[in-house]
C-alpha positions, -999 to 999 in steps of 0.1 A, spaced: 175 134 -137 168 166 -130 191 185 -102 180 198 -67 180 234 -49 193 231 -15 182 258 4 198 269 35 172 284 53 183 277 89 199 310 97 173 334 125 189 365 106 198 378 141 216 413 131 182 423 105 159 414 135 138 388 129 134 355 103 136 374 75 138 341 48 95 344 56 95 379 52 72 394 23 95 426 6 77 414 -28 41 431 -43 19 403 -33 35 400 -1 62 376 -21 94 361 1 135 366 -15 127 324 -14 97 323 -37 116 344 -62 147 318 -60 123 293 -60 103 305 -90 131 309 -110 146 273 -101 114 254 -114 113 275 -143 154 265 -151 147 228 -148 153 220 -110 132 190 -101 132 191 -63 131 213 -32 153 209 2 150 233 28 173 230 59 157 250 86 158 249 130 134 224 138 116 252 159 104 267 130 89 238 113 53 246 117 57 281 107 79 272 76 56 245 63 25 266 70 43 296 42 63 280 28 55 243 17 23 241 13 27 263 -18 50 243 -33 46 211 -29 18 201 -55 44 219 -78 71 203 -72 84 173 -46 95 191 -9 121 180 16 127 191 49 161 186 69 172 202 96 202 214 116 208 213 152 238 220 169 240 188 189 242 167 155 281 160 155 298 128 148 305 95 173 326 109 199 319 146 198 303 168 226 287 195 220 298 225 242 279 233 271 284 271 257 283 269 220 247 289 208 260 299 168 254 277 143 280 253 131 283 271 100 272 268 60 287 236 52 276 217 87 239 226 72 246 212 33 259 177 52 220 179 64 210 171 28 228 141 31 196 116 32 177 128 7 199 138 -18 208 117 -46 210 139 -73 228 170 -84 224 196 -65 228 232 -60 230 253 -27 220 291 -25 211 316 5 171 319 11 174 349 15 201 362 -13 182 373 -47 201 358 -74 187 361 -104 170 335 -131 202 334 -156 218 322 -125 195 295 -122 193 287 -156 230 289 -160 231 264 -127 203 241 -139 227 234 -173 255 228 -159 242 202 -128 227 184 -161 262 176 -170 275 163 -139 251 132 -134 269 104 -129 305 126 -122 322 128 -87 346 160 -75 332 180 -104 317 208 -90 307 248 -94 298 281 -87 280 309 -97 309 337 -102 288 371 -102 309 401 -111 316 423 -89 302 453 -99 267 438 -99 272 425 -62 274 460 -42 253 481 -21 247 517 -22 247 527 14 278 516 19 308 490 20 304 452 18 328 422 21 327 398 -8 353 372 -18 368 376 -49 375 344 -70 411 335 -87 407 311 -114 431 293 -139 434 294 -175 402 271 -178 381 288 -152 383 270 -124 385 286 -90 421 284 -77 415 303 -45 390 332 -24 404 363 -11 378 376 14 379 416 8 358 428 42 356 464 29 344 473 -13 322 496 -25 326 522 -56 349 553 -57 346 580 -89 324 550 -97 352 525 -98 353 493 -78 375 499 -52 388 470 -24 408 485 11 439 458 10 458 450 42 475 487 44 448 504 45 446 512 2 418 514 -24 424 490 -53 406 492 -77 393 461 -93 376 454 -126 338 455 -125 335 421 -140 358 405 -116 341 368 -102 328 367 -64 311 340 -47 277 345 -37 271 310 -21 256 296 -51 266 263 -52 269 232 -74 277 198 -61 273 162 -68 267 135 -41 297 130 -30 304 158 -18 287 150 11 310 121 23 342 151 17 322 169 44 311 143 70 350 135 68 366 172 67 342 180 95 358 153 119 396 167 114 372 208 118 359 198 151 395 185 162 406 217 158 380 234 164 357 218 193 361 243 223 362 276 201 322 282 201 325 309 173 341 289 146 320 276 119 324 257 91 318 272 58 311 260 28 344 281 11 366 259 37 359 224 23 360 231 -10 394 249 -8 409 221 11 396 196 -18 412 223 -42 448 225 -27 448 185 -22 435 181 -60 410 164 -47 384 182 -66 379 211 -94 357 237 -93 341 257 -125 338 285 -119 301 300 -141 301 334 -148 264 350 -145 250 384 -159 229 381 -132 223 416 -102 227 397 -69 209 416 -41 197 408 -8 184 418 31 214 420 56 199 446 77 168 462 79 181 495 64 178 469 32 145 462 34 132 494 12 157 489 -16 149 458 -21 112 464 -19 118 488 -46 137 462 -64 118 436 -68 84 460 -75 104 476 -107 107 437 -117 67 429 -114 64 468 -133 90 458 -164 68 423 -167 102 402 -158 79 388 -131 40 379 -133 26 396 -105 10 376 -77 43 355 -87 21 323 -87 
């Protein structure tokens, strides 16, 4: 059975100032999502599932779904604030989405096979999709054995300033044991460094793995998500800014010995659009990839 690609596209891109998932940045107006889907289809994924807000369903179907539904099965699911477990109600002041793992929960009724989770607005690279697809194909009929693509930190930095990165810690088998959030990472005199709690800059190896939200799960992950969301709400229902992130649940499952997460190394270079100022650099990179023949132009 081919794995499914689950694309998180429900964010409205408030910092970027628009619906960046539909922004054409490729040489022929391709979105970053288009490149991810192209790479995923060629890597052997067999179905696409998008989680979006229902308010932009029409635009999304016209600009995204119609391009792919004749090439690969496509499903849409919706993340809304009021999709809560029985016994919980939406706090009246809550406007912020419940987070990435809440978005993942929306796929429970349409995903029955191993699946990858990615952000809609990140460029991950074709090698990453091939590595992830090959690994997910080995997980059929298994439970509690997950994976993530570990990007080499030196391949994820910005030329315009510091970035925040989740630095991965692994055991001798290459399984994830924890993620340490480093909020300021950049190159200093050519050396990747992060600012620690004492405001000192600490050098870190270029090949240190970091999480860029490219995960691989099996369907049992949905049950874990449902169960732990109840616990999350019991502690955070009145906190209008608290978010149920994927690493929150993953860390809980690892610490309690329920699941393991294999960190898969990739040579791919990551890039994305976080702020409007990032857009010209992304346009230039995608143009160069087309000029070098890495991708056809137009993409499809």
